[in-house]
PDB file of the backbone (N, CA, C, O) and the ligand in Angstrom, with CONECT records:
HET     ZN  A 101       1
ATOM      1  N   UNK A   1       0.836  -1.196   0.000  1.00  0.00           N
ATOM      2  CA  UNK A   1       0.000   0.000   0.000  1.00  0.00           C
ATOM      3  C   UNK A   1       0.877   1.256   0.000  1.00  0.00           C
ATOM      4  O   UNK A   1       1.890   1.305   0.698  1.00  0.00           O
ATOM      5  N   UNK A   2       0.491   2.267  -0.780  1.00  0.00           N
ATOM      6  CA  UNK A   2       1.263   3.500  -0.855  1.00  0.00           C
ATOM      7  C   UNK A   2       0.440   4.675  -0.338  1.00  0.00           C
ATOM      8  O   UNK A   2      -0.791   4.634  -0.321  1.00  0.00           O
ATOM      9  N   UNK A   3       1.139   5.713   0.078  1.00  0.00           N
ATOM     10  CA  UNK A   3       0.502   6.933   0.568  1.00  0.00           C
ATOM     11  C   UNK A   3      -0.401   7.528  -0.509  1.00  0.00           C
ATOM     12  O   UNK A   3       0.004   7.646  -1.666  1.00  0.00           O
ATOM     13  N   UNK A   4      -1.629   7.906  -0.128  1.00  0.00           N
ATOM     14  CA  UNK A   4      -2.547   8.450  -1.131  1.00  0.00           C
ATOM     15  C   UNK A   4      -2.252   9.915  -1.441  1.00  0.00           C
ATOM     16  O   UNK A   4      -2.830  10.488  -2.365  1.00  0.00           O
ATOM     17  N   UNK A   5      -1.362  10.509  -0.675  1.00  0.00           N
ATOM     18  CA  UNK A   5      -0.995  11.901  -0.930  1.00  0.00           C
ATOM     19  C   UNK A   5       0.207  11.982  -1.875  1.00  0.00           C
ATOM     20  O   UNK A   5       0.167  12.678  -2.890  1.00  0.00           O
ATOM     21  N   UNK A   6       1.270  11.261  -1.526  1.00  0.00           N
ATOM     22  CA  UNK A   6       2.514  11.409  -2.297  1.00  0.00           C
ATOM     23  C   UNK A   6       3.014  10.096  -2.872  1.00  0.00           C
ATOM     24  O   UNK A   6       4.067  10.064  -3.508  1.00  0.00           O
ATOM     25  N   UNK A   7       2.276   9.007  -2.659  1.00  0.00           N
ATOM     26  CA  UNK A   7       2.655   7.659  -3.136  1.00  0.00           C
ATOM     27  C   UNK A   7       3.903   7.120  -2.443  1.00  0.00           C
ATOM     28  O   UNK A   7       4.531   6.177  -2.923  1.00  0.00           O
ATOM     29  N   UNK A   8       4.250   7.717  -1.327  1.00  0.00           N
ATOM     30  CA  UNK A   8       5.408   7.244  -0.568  1.00  0.00           C
ATOM     31  C   UNK A   8       5.092   5.933   0.136  1.00  0.00           C
ATOM     32  O   UNK A   8       3.957   5.456   0.105  1.00  0.00           O
ATOM     33  N   UNK A   9       6.098   5.362   0.763  1.00  0.00           N
ATOM     34  CA  UNK A   9       5.929   4.080   1.435  1.00  0.00           C
ATOM     35  C   UNK A   9       5.293   4.266   2.814  1.00  0.00           C
ATOM     36  O   UNK A   9       5.631   5.199   3.542  1.00  0.00           O
ATOM     37  N   UNK A  10       4.365   3.365   3.164  1.00  0.00           N
ATOM     38  CA  UNK A  10       3.715   3.425   4.463  1.00  0.00           C
ATOM     39  C   UNK A  10       4.322   2.394   5.391  1.00  0.00           C
ATOM     40  O   UNK A  10       4.588   1.263   4.985  1.00  0.00           O
ATOM     41  N   UNK A  11       4.542   2.781   6.632  1.00  0.00           N
ATOM     42  CA  UNK A  11       5.041   1.846   7.631  1.00  0.00           C
ATOM     43  C   UNK A  11       4.048   1.770   8.787  1.00  0.00           C
ATOM     44  O   UNK A  11       3.391   2.756   9.122  1.00  0.00           O
ATOM     45  N   UNK A  12       3.947   0.584   9.393  1.00  0.00           N
ATOM     46  CA  UNK A  12       3.066   0.404  10.543  1.00  0.00           C
ATOM     47  C   UNK A  12       3.671   1.074  11.762  1.00  0.00           C
ATOM     48  O   UNK A  12       4.849   0.892  12.068  1.00  0.00           O
ATOM     49  N   UNK A  13       2.850   1.851  12.451  1.00  0.00           N
ATOM     50  CA  UNK A  13       3.340   2.599  13.594  1.00  0.00           C
ATOM     51  C   UNK A  13       2.187   2.856  14.556  1.00  0.00           C
ATOM     52  O   UNK A  13       1.030   2.913  14.141  1.00  0.00           O
ATOM     53  N   UNK A  14       2.501   3.011  15.844  1.00  0.00           N
ATOM     54  CA  UNK A  14       1.476   3.426  16.800  1.00  0.00           C
ATOM     55  C   UNK A  14       1.518   4.942  16.890  1.00  0.00           C
ATOM     56  O   UNK A  14       2.571   5.532  17.135  1.00  0.00           O
ATOM     57  N   UNK A  15       0.360   5.571  16.690  1.00  0.00           N
ATOM     58  CA  UNK A  15       0.316   7.031  16.756  1.00  0.00           C
ATOM     59  C   UNK A  15      -0.784   7.477  17.705  1.00  0.00           C
ATOM     60  O   UNK A  15      -1.611   6.674  18.138  1.00  0.00           O
ATOM     61  N   UNK A  16      -0.785   8.763  18.021  1.00  0.00           N
ATOM     62  CA  UNK A  16      -1.851   9.326  18.844  1.00  0.00           C
ATOM     63  C   UNK A  16      -2.870  10.015  17.947  1.00  0.00           C
ATOM     64  O   UNK A  16      -2.519  10.794  17.061  1.00  0.00           O
ATOM     65  N   UNK A  17      -4.140   9.708  18.198  1.00  0.00           N
ATOM     66  CA  UNK A  17      -5.217  10.291  17.410  1.00  0.00           C
ATOM     67  C   UNK A  17      -5.879  11.393  18.219  1.00  0.00           C
ATOM     68  O   UNK A  17      -6.205  11.189  19.389  1.00  0.00           O
ATOM     69  N   UNK A  18      -6.082  12.557  17.617  1.00  0.00           N
ATOM     70  CA  UNK A  18      -6.688  13.670  18.332  1.00  0.00           C
ATOM     71  C   UNK A  18      -7.959  14.119  17.635  1.00  0.00           C
ATOM     72  O   UNK A  18      -7.961  14.360  16.428  1.00  0.00           O
ATOM     73  N   UNK A  19      -9.033  14.230  18.392  1.00  0.00           N
ATOM     74  CA  UNK A  19     -10.297  14.677  17.809  1.00  0.00           C
ATOM     75  C   UNK A  19     -10.840  15.844  18.620  1.00  0.00           C
ATOM     76  O   UNK A  19     -10.915  15.784  19.847  1.00  0.00           O
ATOM     77  N   UNK A  20     -11.215  16.900  17.922  1.00  0.00           N
ATOM     78  CA  UNK A  20     -11.803  18.063  18.570  1.00  0.00           C
ATOM     79  C   UNK A  20     -13.312  18.011  18.377  1.00  0.00           C
ATOM     80  O   UNK A  20     -13.807  18.216  17.268  1.00  0.00           O
ATOM     81  N   UNK A  21     -14.049  17.736  19.463  1.00  0.00           N
ATOM     82  CA  UNK A  21     -15.504  17.604  19.366  1.00  0.00           C
ATOM     83  C   UNK A  21     -16.220  18.904  19.701  1.00  0.00           C
ATOM     84  O   UNK A  21     -17.446  18.935  19.802  1.00  0.00           O
ATOM     85  N   UNK A  22     -15.456  19.972  19.873  1.00  0.00           N
ATOM     86  CA  UNK A  22     -16.071  21.235  20.244  1.00  0.00           C
ATOM     87  C   UNK A  22     -15.998  21.444  21.742  1.00  0.00           C
ATOM     88  O   UNK A  22     -15.190  22.236  22.229  1.00  0.00           O
ATOM     89  N   UNK A  23     -16.853  20.725  22.481  1.00  0.00           N
ATOM     90  CA  UNK A  23     -16.842  20.837  23.939  1.00  0.00           C
ATOM     91  C   UNK A  23     -15.706  20.028  24.543  1.00  0.00           C
ATOM     92  O   UNK A  23     -15.274  20.290  25.666  1.00  0.00           O
ATOM     93  N   UNK A  24     -15.239  19.077  23.815  1.00  0.00           N
ATOM     94  CA  UNK A  24     -14.336  18.090  24.378  1.00  0.00           C
ATOM     95  C   UNK A  24     -13.233  17.729  23.384  1.00  0.00           C
ATOM     96  O   UNK A  24     -13.478  17.562  22.189  1.00  0.00           O
ATOM     97  N   UNK A  25     -12.024  17.617  23.907  1.00  0.00           N
ATOM     98  CA  UNK A  25     -10.903  17.156  23.086  1.00  0.00           C
ATOM     99  C   UNK A  25     -10.627  15.705  23.463  1.00  0.00           C
ATOM    100  O   UNK A  25     -10.491  15.375  24.641  1.00  0.00           O
ATOM    101  N   UNK A  26     -10.547  14.871  22.484  1.00  0.00           N
ATOM    102  CA  UNK A  26     -10.292  13.458  22.750  1.00  0.00           C
ATOM    103  C   UNK A  26      -8.931  13.078  22.186  1.00  0.00           C
ATOM    104  O   UNK A  26      -8.635  13.324  21.016  1.00  0.00           O
ATOM    105  N   UNK A  27      -8.115  12.479  23.033  1.00  0.00           N
ATOM    106  CA  UNK A  27      -6.824  11.970  22.584  1.00  0.00           C
ATOM    107  C   UNK A  27      -6.838  10.457  22.758  1.00  0.00           C
ATOM    108  O   UNK A  27      -7.049   9.954  23.862  1.00  0.00           O
ATOM    109  N   UNK A  28      -6.616   9.751  21.686  1.00  0.00           N
ATOM    110  CA  UNK A  28      -6.546   8.294  21.764  1.00  0.00           C
ATOM    111  C   UNK A  28      -5.113   7.880  21.456  1.00  0.00           C
ATOM    112  O   UNK A  28      -4.589   8.137  20.371  1.00  0.00           O
ATOM    113  N   UNK A  29      -4.497   7.238  22.433  1.00  0.00           N
ATOM    114  CA  UNK A  29      -3.075   6.909  22.314  1.00  0.00           C
ATOM    115  C   UNK A  29      -2.861   5.504  21.770  1.00  0.00           C
ATOM    116  O   UNK A  29      -3.727   4.636  21.877  1.00  0.00           O
ATOM    117  N   UNK A  30      -1.695   5.305  21.188  1.00  0.00           N
ATOM    118  CA  UNK A  30      -1.263   3.987  20.705  1.00  0.00           C
ATOM    119  C   UNK A  30      -2.213   3.386  19.681  1.00  0.00           C
ATOM    120  O   UNK A  30      -2.566   2.209  19.760  1.00  0.00           O
ATOM    121  N   UNK A  31      -2.618   4.198  18.728  1.00  0.00           N
ATOM    122  CA  UNK A  31      -3.506   3.713  17.669  1.00  0.00           C
ATOM    123  C   UNK A  31      -2.672   3.084  16.555  1.00  0.00           C
ATOM    124  O   UNK A  31      -1.771   3.727  16.017  1.00  0.00           O
ATOM    125  N   UNK A  32      -2.968   1.829  16.206  1.00  0.00           N
ATOM    126  CA  UNK A  32      -2.237   1.213  15.101  1.00  0.00           C
ATOM    127  C   UNK A  32      -2.563   1.916  13.793  1.00  0.00           C
ATOM    128  O   UNK A  32      -3.729   2.010  13.412  1.00  0.00           O
ATOM    129  N   UNK A  33      -1.551   2.405  13.109  1.00  0.00           N
ATOM    130  CA  UNK A  33      -1.785   3.195  11.906  1.00  0.00           C
ATOM    131  C   UNK A  33      -0.666   2.981  10.905  1.00  0.00           C
ATOM    132  O   UNK A  33       0.362   2.381  11.218  1.00  0.00           O
ATOM    133  N   UNK A  34      -0.881   3.481   9.697  1.00  0.00           N
ATOM    134  CA  UNK A  34       0.152   3.445   8.677  1.00  0.00           C
ATOM    135  C   UNK A  34       0.620   4.882   8.446  1.00  0.00           C
ATOM    136  O   UNK A  34      -0.173   5.771   8.139  1.00  0.00           O
ATOM    137  N   UNK A  35       1.921   5.081   8.600  1.00  0.00           N
ATOM    138  CA  UNK A  35       2.477   6.423   8.463  1.00  0.00           C
ATOM    139  C   UNK A  35       3.390   6.470   7.247  1.00  0.00           C
ATOM    140  O   UNK A  35       4.224   5.587   7.049  1.00  0.00           O
ATOM    141  N   UNK A  36       3.227   7.500   6.443  1.00  0.00           N
ATOM    142  CA  UNK A  36       4.063   7.678   5.254  1.00  0.00           C
ATOM    143  C   UNK A  36       5.445   8.154   5.681  1.00  0.00           C
ATOM    144  O   UNK A  36       5.577   9.138   6.409  1.00  0.00           O
ATOM    145  N   UNK A  37       6.476   7.444   5.219  1.00  0.00           N
ATOM    146  CA  UNK A  37       7.834   7.843   5.614  1.00  0.00           C
ATOM    147  C   UNK A  37       8.268   9.102   4.869  1.00  0.00           C
ATOM    148  O   UNK A  37       9.262   9.731   5.232  1.00  0.00           O
ATOM    149  N   UNK A  38       7.536   9.461   3.847  1.00  0.00           N
ATOM    150  CA  UNK A  38       7.918  10.618   3.039  1.00  0.00           C
ATOM    151  C   UNK A  38       7.264  11.920   3.529  1.00  0.00           C
ATOM    152  O   UNK A  38       7.952  12.916   3.752  1.00  0.00           O
ATOM    153  N   UNK A  39       5.930  11.907   3.695  1.00  0.00           N
ATOM    154  CA  UNK A  39       5.245  13.151   4.056  1.00  0.00           C
ATOM    155  C   UNK A  39       4.612  13.108   5.443  1.00  0.00           C
ATOM    156  O   UNK A  39       4.130  14.130   5.930  1.00  0.00           O
ATOM    157  N   UNK A  40       4.606  11.935   6.089  1.00  0.00           N
ATOM    158  CA  UNK A  40       4.086  11.846   7.443  1.00  0.00           C
ATOM    159  C   UNK A  40       2.586  11.699   7.531  1.00  0.00           C
ATOM    160  O   UNK A  40       2.021  11.728   8.624  1.00  0.00           O
ATOM    161  N   UNK A  41       1.933  11.542   6.394  1.00  0.00           N
ATOM    162  CA  UNK A  41       0.484  11.350   6.376  1.00  0.00           C
ATOM    163  C   UNK A  41       0.126  10.063   7.130  1.00  0.00           C
ATOM    164  O   UNK A  41       0.760   9.023   6.952  1.00  0.00           O
ATOM    165  N   UNK A  42      -0.908  10.162   7.978  1.00  0.00           N
ATOM    166  CA  UNK A  42      -1.319   9.007   8.780  1.00  0.00           C
ATOM    167  C   UNK A  42      -2.632   8.461   8.241  1.00  0.00           C
ATOM    168  O   UNK A  42      -3.568   9.223   7.999  1.00  0.00           O
ATOM    169  N   UNK A  43      -2.707   7.153   8.053  1.00  0.00           N
ATOM    170  CA  UNK A  43      -3.968   6.549   7.640  1.00  0.00           C
ATOM    171  C   UNK A  43      -4.259   5.338   8.518  1.00  0.00           C
ATOM    172  O   UNK A  43      -3.360   4.764   9.132  1.00  0.00           O
ATOM    173  N   UNK A  44      -5.531   4.964   8.563  1.00  0.00           N
ATOM    174  CA  UNK A  44      -5.975   3.860   9.399  1.00  0.00           C
ATOM    175  C   UNK A  44      -6.704   2.843   8.529  1.00  0.00           C
ATOM    176  O   UNK A  44      -7.304   3.192   7.512  1.00  0.00           O
ATOM    177  N   UNK A  45      -6.643   1.587   8.942  1.00  0.00           N
ATOM    178  CA  UNK A  45      -7.438   0.605   8.210  1.00  0.00           C
ATOM    179  C   UNK A  45      -8.890   0.694   8.674  1.00  0.00           C
ATOM    180  O   UNK A  45      -9.194   1.375   9.653  1.00  0.00           O
ATOM    181  N   UNK A  46      -9.784   0.002   7.964  1.00  0.00           N
ATOM    182  CA  UNK A  46     -11.218   0.124   8.239  1.00  0.00           C
ATOM    183  C   UNK A  46     -11.584  -0.241   9.665  1.00  0.00           C
ATOM    184  O   UNK A  46     -12.392   0.433  10.303  1.00  0.00           O
ATOM    185  N   UNK A  47     -10.985  -1.309  10.156  1.00  0.00           N
ATOM    186  CA  UNK A  47     -11.299  -1.773  11.501  1.00  0.00           C
ATOM    187  C   UNK A  47     -10.901  -0.734  12.542  1.00  0.00           C
ATOM    188  O   UNK A  47     -11.654  -0.447  13.473  1.00  0.00           O
ATOM    189  N   UNK A  48      -9.704  -0.174  12.369  1.00  0.00           N
ATOM    190  CA  UNK A  48      -9.223   0.831  13.312  1.00  0.00           C
ATOM    191  C   UNK A  48     -10.071   2.096  13.245  1.00  0.00           C
ATOM    192  O   UNK A  48     -10.404   2.682  14.276  1.00  0.00           O
ATOM    193  N   UNK A  49     -10.417   2.513  12.038  1.00  0.00           N
ATOM    194  CA  UNK A  49     -11.235   3.714  11.870  1.00  0.00           C
ATOM    195  C   UNK A  49     -12.592   3.537  12.550  1.00  0.00           C
ATOM    196  O   UNK A  49     -13.122   4.466  13.159  1.00  0.00           O
ATOM    197  N   UNK A  50     -13.142   2.332  12.436  1.00  0.00           N
ATOM    198  CA  UNK A  50     -14.439   2.058  13.045  1.00  0.00           C
ATOM    199  C   UNK A  50     -14.338   2.091  14.566  1.00  0.00           C
ATOM    200  O   UNK A  50     -15.230   2.597  15.247  1.00  0.00           O
ATOM    201  N   UNK A  51     -13.229   1.538  15.097  1.00  0.00           N
ATOM    202  CA  UNK A  51     -13.057   1.509  16.535  1.00  0.00           C
ATOM    203  C   UNK A  51     -12.829   2.920  17.093  1.00  0.00           C
ATOM    204  O   UNK A  51     -13.309   3.252  18.177  1.00  0.00           O
ATOM    205  N   UNK A  52     -12.098   3.736  16.347  1.00  0.00           N
ATOM    206  CA  UNK A  52     -11.879   5.121  16.763  1.00  0.00           C
ATOM    207  C   UNK A  52     -13.217   5.854  16.860  1.00  0.00           C
ATOM    208  O   UNK A  52     -13.476   6.592  17.811  1.00  0.00           O
ATOM    209  N   UNK A  53     -14.049   5.633  15.861  1.00  0.00           N
ATOM    210  CA  UNK A  53     -15.357   6.270  15.818  1.00  0.00           C
ATOM    211  C   UNK A  53     -16.205   5.827  17.010  1.00  0.00           C
ATOM    212  O   UNK A  53     -16.895   6.626  17.643  1.00  0.00           O
ATOM    213  N   UNK A  54     -16.130   4.535  17.290  1.00  0.00           N
ATOM    214  CA  UNK A  54     -16.871   3.944  18.405  1.00  0.00           C
ATOM    215  C   UNK A  54     -16.438   4.563  19.737  1.00  0.00           C
ATOM    216  O   UNK A  54     -17.269   4.910  20.576  1.00  0.00           O
ATOM    217  N   UNK A  55     -15.126   4.692  19.911  1.00  0.00           N
ATOM    218  CA  UNK A  55     -14.601   5.266  21.152  1.00  0.00           C
ATOM    219  C   UNK A  55     -15.064   6.715  21.288  1.00  0.00           C
ATOM    220  O   UNK A  55     -15.501   7.138  22.358  1.00  0.00           O
ATOM    221  N   UNK A  56     -14.963   7.466  20.201  1.00  0.00           N
ATOM    222  CA  UNK A  56     -15.353   8.879  20.223  1.00  0.00           C
ATOM    223  C   UNK A  56     -16.840   9.020  20.536  1.00  0.00           C
ATOM    224  O   UNK A  56     -17.236   9.869  21.335  1.00  0.00           O
ATOM    225  N   UNK A  57     -17.658   8.187  19.904  1.00  0.00           N
ATOM    226  CA  UNK A  57     -19.098   8.243  20.166  1.00  0.00           C
ATOM    227  C   UNK A  57     -19.425   7.925  21.616  1.00  0.00           C
ATOM    228  O   UNK A  57     -20.354   8.493  22.189  1.00  0.00           O
ATOM    229  N   UNK A  58     -18.657   7.013  22.209  1.00  0.00           N
ATOM    230  CA  UNK A  58     -18.937   6.585  23.573  1.00  0.00           C
ATOM    231  C   UNK A  58     -18.632   7.681  24.586  1.00  0.00           C
ATOM    232  O   UNK A  58     -19.160   7.655  25.698  1.00  0.00           O
ATOM    233  N   UNK A  59     -17.789   8.645  24.219  1.00  0.00           N
ATOM    234  CA  UNK A  59     -17.473   9.703  25.190  1.00  0.00           C
ATOM    235  C   UNK A  59     -17.963  11.063  24.742  1.00  0.00           C
ATOM    236  O   UNK A  59     -17.703  12.072  25.397  1.00  0.00           O
ATOM    237  N   UNK A  60     -18.672  11.091  23.623  1.00  0.00           N
ATOM    238  CA  UNK A  60     -19.156  12.350  23.067  1.00  0.00           C
ATOM    239  C   UNK A  60     -19.986  13.152  24.070  1.00  0.00           C
ATOM    240  O   UNK A  60     -19.897  14.378  24.120  1.00  0.00           O
ATOM    241  N   UNK A  61     -20.787  12.455  24.862  1.00  0.00           N
ATOM    242  CA  UNK A  61     -21.682  13.153  25.775  1.00  0.00           C
ATOM    243  C   UNK A  61     -21.173  13.166  27.215  1.00  0.00           C
ATOM    244  O   UNK A  61     -21.906  13.502  28.145  1.00  0.00           O
ATOM    245  N   UNK A  62     -19.920  12.798  27.379  1.00  0.00           N
ATOM    246  CA  UNK A  62     -19.360  12.848  28.719  1.00  0.00           C
ATOM    247  C   UNK A  62     -19.006  14.295  29.062  1.00  0.00           C
ATOM    248  O   UNK A  62     -18.716  15.099  28.176  1.00  0.00           O
ATOM    249  N   UNK A  63     -19.034  14.616  30.359  1.00  0.00           N
ATOM    250  CA  UNK A  63     -18.804  16.014  30.765  1.00  0.00           C
ATOM    251  C   UNK A  63     -17.330  16.426  30.789  1.00  0.00           C
ATOM    252  O   UNK A  63     -17.023  17.570  31.125  1.00  0.00           O
ATOM    253  N   UNK A  64     -16.427  15.531  30.445  1.00  0.00           N
ATOM    254  CA  UNK A  64     -15.010  15.879  30.502  1.00  0.00           C
ATOM    255  C   UNK A  64     -14.624  16.808  29.353  1.00  0.00           C
ATOM    256  O   UNK A  64     -15.198  16.750  28.266  1.00  0.00           O
ATOM    257  N   UNK A  65     -13.642  17.662  29.617  1.00  0.00           N
ATOM    258  CA  UNK A  65     -13.170  18.567  28.570  1.00  0.00           C
ATOM    259  C   UNK A  65     -12.047  17.948  27.766  1.00  0.00           C
ATOM    260  O   UNK A  65     -11.919  18.172  26.562  1.00  0.00           O
ATOM    261  N   UNK A  66     -11.236  17.164  28.457  1.00  0.00           N
ATOM    262  CA  UNK A  66     -10.156  16.459  27.759  1.00  0.00           C
ATOM    263  C   UNK A  66     -10.197  14.990  28.177  1.00  0.00           C
ATOM    264  O   UNK A  66     -10.126  14.672  29.364  1.00  0.00           O
ATOM    265  N   UNK A  67     -10.309  14.118  27.211  1.00  0.00           N
ATOM    266  CA  UNK A  67     -10.304  12.696  27.502  1.00  0.00           C
ATOM    267  C   UNK A  67      -9.081  12.070  26.846  1.00  0.00           C
ATOM    268  O   UNK A  67      -8.855  12.227  25.646  1.00  0.00           O
ATOM    269  N   UNK A  68      -8.302  11.364  27.643  1.00  0.00           N
ATOM    270  CA  UNK A  68      -7.139  10.651  27.106  1.00  0.00           C
ATOM    271  C   UNK A  68      -7.402   9.160  27.264  1.00  0.00           C
ATOM    272  O   UNK A  68      -7.580   8.657  28.374  1.00  0.00           O
ATOM    273  N   UNK A  69      -7.422   8.484  26.162  1.00  0.00           N
ATOM    274  CA  UNK A  69      -7.798   7.082  26.161  1.00  0.00           C
ATOM    275  C   UNK A  69      -6.705   6.255  25.502  1.00  0.00           C
ATOM    276  O   UNK A  69      -6.132   6.658  24.489  1.00  0.00           O
ATOM    277  N   UNK A  70      -6.427   5.115  26.075  1.00  0.00           N
ATOM    278  CA  UNK A  70      -5.496   4.199  25.441  1.00  0.00           C
ATOM    279  C   UNK A  70      -6.274   3.291  24.497  1.00  0.00           C
ATOM    280  O   UNK A  70      -7.237   2.643  24.908  1.00  0.00           O
ATOM    281  N   UNK A  71      -5.865   3.242  23.253  1.00  0.00           N
ATOM    282  CA  UNK A  71      -6.594   2.467  22.250  1.00  0.00           C
ATOM    283  C   UNK A  71      -6.751   1.002  22.660  1.00  0.00           C
ATOM    284  O   UNK A  71      -7.803   0.399  22.446  1.00  0.00           O
ATOM    285  N   UNK A  72      -5.708   0.444  23.242  1.00  0.00           N
ATOM    286  CA  UNK A  72      -5.730  -0.985  23.556  1.00  0.00           C
ATOM    287  C   UNK A  72      -6.635  -1.331  24.714  1.00  0.00           C
ATOM    288  O   UNK A  72      -7.300  -2.367  24.694  1.00  0.00           O
ATOM    289  N   UNK A  73      -6.671  -0.483  25.720  1.00  0.00           N
ATOM    290  CA  UNK A  73      -7.472  -0.784  26.898  1.00  0.00           C
ATOM    291  C   UNK A  73      -8.794  -0.036  26.886  1.00  0.00           C
ATOM    292  O   UNK A  73      -9.742  -0.417  27.573  1.00  0.00           O
ATOM    293  N   UNK A  74      -8.849   1.043  26.090  1.00  0.00           N
ATOM    294  CA  UNK A  74     -10.024   1.914  25.996  1.00  0.00           C
ATOM    295  C   UNK A  74     -10.411   2.484  27.355  1.00  0.00           C
ATOM    296  O   UNK A  74     -11.572   2.823  27.581  1.00  0.00           O
ATOM    297  N   UNK A  75      -9.446   2.589  28.251  1.00  0.00           N
ATOM    298  CA  UNK A  75      -9.736   3.170  29.555  1.00  0.00           C
ATOM    299  C   UNK A  75      -9.334   4.644  29.554  1.00  0.00           C
ATOM    300  O   UNK A  75      -8.301   5.014  28.997  1.00  0.00           O
ATOM    301  N   UNK A  76     -10.144   5.462  30.172  1.00  0.00           N
ATOM    302  CA  UNK A  76      -9.814   6.882  30.271  1.00  0.00           C
ATOM    303  C   UNK A  76      -8.720   7.063  31.307  1.00  0.00           C
ATOM    304  O   UNK A  76      -8.862   6.641  32.454  1.00  0.00           O
ATOM    305  N   UNK A  77      -7.633   7.691  30.899  1.00  0.00           N
ATOM    306  CA  UNK A  77      -6.496   7.871  31.793  1.00  0.00           C
ATOM    307  C   UNK A  77      -6.728   9.044  32.733  1.00  0.00           C
ATOM    308  O   UNK A  77      -5.872   9.348  33.563  1.00  0.00           O
TER     309      UNK A  77
HETATM  310 ZN    ZN A 101       3.034  10.574   1.729  1.00  0.00          ZN2+
END
């Protein structure tokens, strides 16, 4: 698989995912992702993207302003 931005090579890496929901900032750590060694573009496979969405939806209505979650344990730190 090649980077969809620059066609560079993608390597498997754990990265931190950040989502700004307006009222709440969500940081999900150690997300399995593919990172382009050329431009740094990060992409996720379908399963990971779905799980990220699931995690975000589960805390969307929580009263916290900043949520830090570990992807593997899904526990709020
Ligand atoms: Zn790239």
